[in-house]
Structures are given as structure tokens and as C-alpha cells.
ZAVOMAR-954235 format. One record per residue (C-alpha): residue in three letters; z, y, x. Coordinates in nm, 3 decimals. Example, Ala and Ser with C-alpha at 12.3 -4.5 7.8 and 13.67 -1.06 7.14 Angstrom:
BEGIN
+-----+---------+---------+---------+
|   r |      zz |      yy |      xx |
+-----+---------+---------+---------+
| ala |   0.780 |  -0.450 |   1.230 |
| ser |   0.714 |  -0.106 |   1.367 |
+-----+---------+---------+---------+
//
This chain:
BEGIN
+-----+---------+---------+---------+
|   r |      zz |      yy |      xx |
+-----+---------+---------+---------+
| met |  -0.032 |  -0.004 |   0.004 |
| ala |  -0.038 |   0.359 |   0.143 |
| thr |   0.230 |   0.546 |   0.301 |
| gln |   0.216 |   0.922 |   0.305 |
| ile |   0.459 |   1.186 |   0.484 |
| phe |   0.622 |   1.403 |   0.234 |
| gln |   0.863 |   1.745 |   0.317 |
| gly |   1.166 |   1.560 |   0.145 |
| tyr |   1.281 |   1.285 |  -0.111 |
| phe |   1.258 |   1.539 |  -0.401 |
| glu |   0.863 |   1.548 |  -0.365 |
| phe |   0.850 |   1.205 |  -0.273 |
| ile |   0.983 |   1.089 |  -0.610 |
| gln |   0.791 |   1.344 |  -0.796 |
| arg |   0.471 |   1.178 |  -0.675 |
| glu |   0.204 |   1.085 |  -0.913 |
| asp |   0.182 |   0.741 |  -0.804 |
| lys |   0.483 |   0.564 |  -0.784 |
| thr |   0.297 |   0.272 |  -0.579 |
| val |   0.249 |   0.503 |  -0.307 |
| asn |   0.545 |   0.445 |   0.003 |
| gly |   0.661 |   0.785 |   0.146 |
| val |   0.808 |   0.875 |   0.466 |
| ser |   0.992 |   1.218 |   0.573 |
| ala |   0.821 |   1.339 |   0.859 |
| glu |   1.148 |   1.230 |   1.087 |
| phe |   1.126 |   0.898 |   0.975 |
| ala |   0.694 |   0.915 |   1.080 |
| gln |   0.881 |   1.062 |   1.451 |
| glu |   1.076 |   0.789 |   1.457 |
| asn |   0.859 |   0.536 |   1.398 |
| pro |   0.491 |   0.589 |   1.479 |
| asp |   0.395 |   0.281 |   1.308 |
| phe |   0.527 |   0.374 |   0.997 |
| glu |   0.221 |   0.280 |   0.772 |
| lys |   0.133 |  -0.048 |   0.932 |
| gln |   0.526 |  -0.114 |   0.860 |
| asn |   0.486 |  -0.049 |   0.491 |
| glu |   0.139 |  -0.210 |   0.439 |
| thr |   0.298 |  -0.477 |   0.168 |
| asn |   0.577 |  -0.232 |   0.054 |
| lys |   0.547 |  -0.051 |  -0.279 |
| gly |   0.706 |   0.248 |  -0.429 |
| cys |   0.986 |   0.252 |  -0.127 |
| trp |   1.111 |   0.550 |   0.072 |
| asn |   1.157 |   0.524 |   0.452 |
| cys |   1.157 |   0.137 |   0.504 |
| ser |   1.005 |  -0.024 |   0.759 |
| asp |   0.945 |  -0.395 |   0.857 |
| cys |   0.994 |  -0.457 |   0.447 |
| ser |   0.874 |  -0.740 |   0.280 |
| gly |   0.956 |  -0.738 |  -0.124 |
| cys |   1.285 |  -0.548 |  -0.053 |
| ser |   1.412 |  -0.826 |   0.166 |
| arg |   1.500 |  -0.742 |   0.507 |
| cys |   1.496 |  -0.379 |   0.478 |
| ser |   1.638 |  -0.176 |   0.675 |
| arg |   1.665 |   0.162 |   0.507 |
| cys |   1.628 |   0.059 |   0.153 |
| ser |   1.960 |  -0.018 |  -0.053 |
| tyr |   2.090 |   0.319 |  -0.018 |
| leu |   1.791 |   0.521 |   0.128 |
| thr |   2.031 |   0.668 |   0.405 |
| asn |   1.757 |   0.914 |   0.578 |
| ala |   1.685 |   1.053 |   0.250 |
| ala |   1.983 |   1.156 |   0.070 |
| pro |   1.850 |   1.492 |  -0.094 |
| val |   2.178 |   1.646 |  -0.075 |
| ser |   2.389 |   1.680 |   0.206 |
| ser |   2.779 |   1.605 |   0.120 |
| ala |   3.014 |   1.816 |   0.311 |
| lys |   3.311 |   1.592 |   0.542 |
| ala |   3.629 |   1.550 |   0.303 |
| pro |   3.833 |   1.837 |   0.334 |
| glu |   4.148 |   1.768 |   0.577 |
| gly |   4.395 |   1.578 |   0.394 |
| thr |   4.118 |   1.438 |   0.158 |
| arg |   3.967 |   1.064 |   0.158 |
| tyr |   3.655 |   1.130 |  -0.029 |
| pro |   3.347 |   1.308 |   0.007 |
| val |   3.248 |   1.642 |  -0.124 |
| ile |   2.971 |   1.722 |  -0.326 |
| glu |   2.915 |   2.117 |  -0.411 |
| asn |   2.784 |   2.187 |  -0.738 |
| ile |   2.777 |   1.796 |  -0.804 |
| his |   2.688 |   1.778 |  -1.159 |
| gln |   2.392 |   2.012 |  -1.114 |
| lys |   2.348 |   1.829 |  -0.870 |
| val |   2.344 |   1.487 |  -1.051 |
| leu |   2.085 |   1.630 |  -1.260 |
| glu |   1.854 |   1.802 |  -1.043 |
| ala |   1.810 |   1.466 |  -0.957 |
| val |   1.814 |   1.257 |  -1.244 |
| ser |   1.536 |   1.500 |  -1.415 |
| ala |   1.204 |   1.356 |  -1.229 |
| pro |   1.092 |   1.102 |  -1.388 |
| asn |   1.165 |   0.761 |  -1.385 |
| val |   1.466 |   0.823 |  -1.100 |
| leu |   1.714 |   0.733 |  -1.365 |
| asp |   1.794 |   0.345 |  -1.447 |
| met |   2.168 |   0.337 |  -1.640 |
| gln |   2.114 |  -0.089 |  -1.594 |
| ser |   2.158 |  -0.083 |  -1.178 |
| trp |   2.339 |   0.076 |  -0.939 |
| his |   2.026 |   0.112 |  -0.709 |
| thr |   1.669 |  -0.064 |  -0.670 |
| cys |   1.458 |  -0.044 |  -0.401 |
| asp |   1.199 |   0.180 |  -0.646 |
| thr |   1.444 |   0.437 |  -0.527 |
| thr |   1.604 |   0.470 |  -0.903 |
| his |   1.991 |   0.468 |  -0.959 |
| cys |   2.238 |   0.487 |  -1.247 |
| arg |   2.400 |   0.808 |  -1.282 |
| ala |   2.733 |   0.656 |  -1.041 |
| gly |   2.475 |   0.536 |  -0.826 |
| trp |   2.270 |   0.895 |  -0.761 |
| val |   2.623 |   0.982 |  -0.700 |
| val |   2.706 |   0.817 |  -0.400 |
| phe |   2.408 |   0.845 |  -0.262 |
| met |   2.392 |   1.173 |  -0.280 |
| ala |   2.728 |   1.161 |  -0.098 |
| gly |   2.547 |   1.039 |   0.164 |
| glu |   2.665 |   0.778 |   0.481 |
| glu |   3.057 |   0.868 |   0.338 |
| gly |   2.957 |   0.784 |  -0.017 |
| arg |   2.789 |   0.459 |   0.154 |
| lys |   3.083 |   0.386 |   0.294 |
| leu |   3.302 |   0.417 |   0.036 |
| glu |   3.132 |   0.173 |  -0.191 |
| gln |   3.104 |  -0.074 |   0.063 |
| lys |   3.488 |  -0.079 |   0.085 |
| thr |   3.528 |  -0.028 |  -0.281 |
| thr |   3.263 |  -0.072 |  -0.544 |
| thr |   3.015 |   0.193 |  -0.701 |
| ala |   3.191 |   0.245 |  -1.005 |
| phe |   3.534 |   0.372 |  -0.820 |
| ala |   3.334 |   0.537 |  -0.506 |
| ala |   3.106 |   0.755 |  -0.800 |
| met |   3.449 |   0.822 |  -0.986 |
| met |   3.668 |   0.937 |  -0.639 |
| ile |   3.337 |   1.182 |  -0.558 |
| tyr |   3.342 |   1.321 |  -0.857 |
| lys |   3.723 |   1.344 |  -0.880 |
| ala |   3.716 |   1.544 |  -0.568 |
| ser |   3.367 |   1.748 |  -0.636 |
| ser |   3.474 |   1.888 |  -0.920 |
| glu |   3.748 |   1.943 |  -1.202 |
| ile |   3.494 |   1.817 |  -1.460 |
| arg |   3.635 |   1.451 |  -1.566 |
| val |   3.356 |   1.217 |  -1.571 |
| ser |   3.501 |   0.894 |  -1.711 |
| pro |   3.386 |   0.564 |  -1.541 |
| thr |   3.309 |   0.419 |  -1.851 |
| arg |   2.999 |   0.699 |  -1.862 |
| phe |   2.811 |   0.476 |  -1.548 |
| tyr |   2.771 |   0.204 |  -1.809 |
| glu |   2.589 |   0.428 |  -2.125 |
| ser |   2.223 |   0.437 |  -2.186 |
| asn |   2.000 |   0.619 |  -1.994 |
| asp |   1.932 |   0.863 |  -2.279 |
| val |   2.359 |   0.879 |  -2.350 |
| ala |   2.356 |   0.937 |  -1.976 |
| met |   2.155 |   1.244 |  -1.933 |
| ala |   2.298 |   1.412 |  -2.252 |
| asp |   2.645 |   1.408 |  -2.027 |
| ile |   2.502 |   1.468 |  -1.747 |
| lys |   2.294 |   1.794 |  -1.875 |
| arg |   2.669 |   1.897 |  -2.059 |
| cys |   2.873 |   1.849 |  -1.711 |
| ala |   2.628 |   2.068 |  -1.552 |
| asp |   2.664 |   2.308 |  -1.829 |
| leu |   3.000 |   2.338 |  -1.814 |
| glu |   2.920 |   2.395 |  -1.440 |
| val |   2.704 |   2.685 |  -1.475 |
| gln |   2.943 |   2.761 |  -1.752 |
| ser |   3.282 |   2.817 |  -1.540 |
| gln |   3.134 |   2.961 |  -1.214 |
| thr |   3.004 |   3.218 |  -1.424 |
| gln |   3.336 |   3.318 |  -1.567 |
| asn |   3.496 |   3.261 |  -1.205 |
| gln |   3.279 |   3.540 |  -1.079 |
+-----+---------+---------+---------+
//
């Protein structure tokens, strides 16, 4: 399958042909044979030498593709913080076919709500998820990042219900920021 260089992950997920593989410029520079390595891949991001999503070097967590970088956890806090988390989750899930509430993460660059939170927290989120669970990691990242609470039961809703609540939380976050100015 064809592999293209994209400016970033968001440009990649907004591509028209979802079968096209994508890599960042940095990944392409580090892996000059990225096109050959992706010949059998379909819709993958920053992957090398993969075969049907097995033996993936980066696919499960897309570590080089994090759309936002989380700040290091504040002193005394064990969890990553994502500034404006609700707005950033809404931005991430607003592209077509990237929210799948049936699976935490997939190789096709889609995640559920909790999966996106963990993914956006970068390496720290991935480590927390590995030590615990996706639901726990997302719950703690939400809690460390915002006073607007998200019940873990929200991680098991349908796409439509989840999207409505994601929008509600993002709106509340914007309103709160406006009031605090």
C-alpha cells in the first residue's frame, strides 16, 4: 500500500483514502526505507516492518504520533496532565472514523474515548496504561487534568452518546475558561 509523509497525525487522520499509510517527516528521516517497510500495511501510521498488525514496532500506541504532548506530571502528582483536555479530546475525535467506542485502541488509528486520553498523554500515558488498565489510566489523566469529571462508565457508551458527552465537557471547559478571565 502507498505510504505518504504527512505534517502530523491530524493531517494523516483527515486523509481521504483511509488505506494510505502515513509517516511523519521525523519518522521518514529515521527510517529511510519506510515505503518498503509499509508495502503490506494498510492505514498505518509510523509503522515499520509490520504484517497485519503483528510484530508492530509502534502501532499499538502510535508513540511517535501523539497529537498533543502532555506536560510532565506536576511535582507530587503521579499522573500526566493534558491542558484543555476536553477540548483536545473533542478535536481528536471530530475527524471521521477515529472514535470507536468498541475498542480501546486499533491499528487503524482509532481509539475509544479513554484510549484517546491515554494516547494523547504520550509516553507517560502509555506507561500508566501498561501498569494498570486503559480505563484506570484515562480516569486518572482526566482527574489530574480537569475539574470537569468524567465517570469511567462513560468509557463504555456508544459512539453517539460518547460524542455528545465529549462535546458537553468541551463546552463546559470553554465556559469555565471564559468565566475565569
